[in-house]
C-alpha positions in Angstrom: 8.8 55.4 31.2 7.9 53.4 34.4 4.7 51.2 35.0 3.4 54.0 37.6 3.4 56.3 35.0 0.8 54.4 33.0 -2.6 56.2 33.0 -6.3 54.5 32.3 -5.4 54.6 28.1 -1.9 53.2 28.4 -3.3 50.5 30.3 -6.4 50.0 27.8 -4.2 50.2 25.0 -1.8 47.7 26.5 -5.0 45.5 27.1 -6.0 45.8 23.9 -2.4 44.2 22.1 -1.9 42.0 24.4 -5.6 40.6 23.1 -5.1 40.8 19.5 -2.2 43.0 18.4 -2.5 41.9 15.0 -6.4 43.0 14.3 -6.5 45.7 16.9 -6.4 49.1 14.4 -5.3 52.4 16.3 -9.0 53.5 15.4 -10.8 50.7 17.2 -8.7 50.8 20.1 -9.0 54.8 20.2 -12.8 54.0 20.0 -12.6 51.4 23.0 -10.1 53.5 25.2 -12.1 57.0 24.4 -9.1 59.1 22.5 -8.5 59.1 18.8 -6.7 57.0 16.4 -3.5 59.7 16.2 -3.2 59.7 19.9 -3.5 55.5 20.1 -0.2 55.5 17.8 1.2 58.4 19.4 0.8 56.2 23.1 2.0 53.2 21.3 5.4 54.4 19.7 5.8 56.0 23.5 5.3 52.9 25.1 7.8 51.0 22.6 10.5 53.4 23.0 10.3 53.3 26.7 10.4 49.8 26.3 6.9 48.6 27.5 6.0 47.3 24.8 9.2 45.0 23.3 8.2 43.2 20.4 4.6 41.9 18.5 5.0 37.7 18.3 2.5 35.5 17.0 1.2 32.4 18.6 1.9 29.1 16.9 0.7 25.8 17.1 4.0 24.1 16.4 2.4 20.6 15.7 0.4 21.9 12.6 3.8 23.2 11.1 5.2 19.8 11.2 7.2 20.4 14.6 5.7 17.4 16.5 8.2 18.0 19.1 7.4 21.0 21.4 9.4 20.7 24.9 10.0 23.1 28.0 13.8 22.2 28.6 15.0 23.8 32.5 18.5 24.2 32.9 21.2 25.7 34.5 23.9 28.1 33.7 26.5 30.0 35.9 24.5 33.2 37.1 28.0 35.2 36.0 27.7 33.8 32.2 23.5 33.9 32.3 23.6 37.1 29.8 26.2 35.6 27.7 24.4 31.8 27.2 21.1 33.4 26.2 22.6 35.5 23.7 24.1 32.5 22.3 21.1 30.1 22.8 18.6 31.9 20.5 21.5 30.7 17.6 20.6 27.0 18.4 18.1 25.5 16.0 14.4 25.3 17.5 14.9 27.5 20.6 11.8 29.6 20.2 12.3 31.4 23.7 14.2 31.2 26.7 13.1 32.8 30.0 15.9 33.8 32.4 14.6 33.1 36.6 15.5 34.3 39.3 16.9 31.1 41.3 20.4 29.5 41.2 19.3 26.2 39.9 17.1 25.7 37.1 17.5 29.1 36.4 16.4 29.0 32.7 13.2 28.1 30.7 14.0 27.0 27.3 11.1 26.5 24.6 12.0 24.1 22.0 10.5 22.7 19.2 11.9 20.0 16.5 10.2 17.7 14.0 11.9 15.3 14.8 13.6 13.4 17.8 16.9 13.5 16.4 16.9 17.5 15.7 15.7 17.7 19.7 18.8 15.9 20.5 21.1 18.0 18.3 19.8 21.1 19.7 19.9 19.6 22.9 23.9 18.9 22.5 24.1 22.3 21.1 22.7 23.7 24.5 24.9 21.4 26.7 27.9 22.6 24.6 27.2 26.2 25.4 26.9 25.2 29.2 23.5 24.5 29.7 23.4 21.5 32.3 19.6 20.2 31.6 17.8 19.5 34.9 14.4 18.5 33.2 12.2 18.1 29.8 8.7 18.5 29.7 6.8 17.6 26.3 4.3 20.7 26.1 1.1 19.9 25.5 -0.5 23.6 24.7 0.8 27.0 25.2 -2.0 29.8 25.8 -1.1 33.4 26.7 -3.8 35.9 27.4 -4.1 39.3 28.5 -2.8 40.6 32.0 -5.8 42.1 33.0 -4.5 45.0 35.2 -3.9 46.8 31.9 -7.2 45.8 32.1 -10.3 45.4 30.5 -11.9 47.9 32.9 -9.8 50.7 31.0 -11.5 49.8 27.8 -15.3 50.1 27.1 -15.2 46.7 25.3 -18.3 44.9 26.3 -18.2 41.5 27.7 -18.7 39.9 23.9 -15.5 41.5 22.7 
């Protein structure tokens, strides 16, 4: 399914799922986009099968979980090895996410958490062993995610109060 095939109902569903996938039922979404709950369920299944919805993930305050170190690590890997290295990075303790960037240098962004400095150093060492050349590390203060409005609120009858 190509993004140009998304109609206003699909876009409204995507917006509402991004806003709160856990607490938005198919019935509630259906009311907001003007279709039945069974239509919403069928549309969600089609969006998942088409690779548009790739997962549902909670947003976690890692500090509250005892992971006092939350970093954004920027690294460089050879372009030809990038896919294999990214596949291996998910097994490094503390790696939460990896984003592949379209640059020659600093072509990976890795979100990393750990309870202490020693855990972070061990994870950084494992990344280096996999072939990641660490360019920069930044301590994350807070990560916030918002629904991409193109999939939009305008396709729902959601009022400004939520």
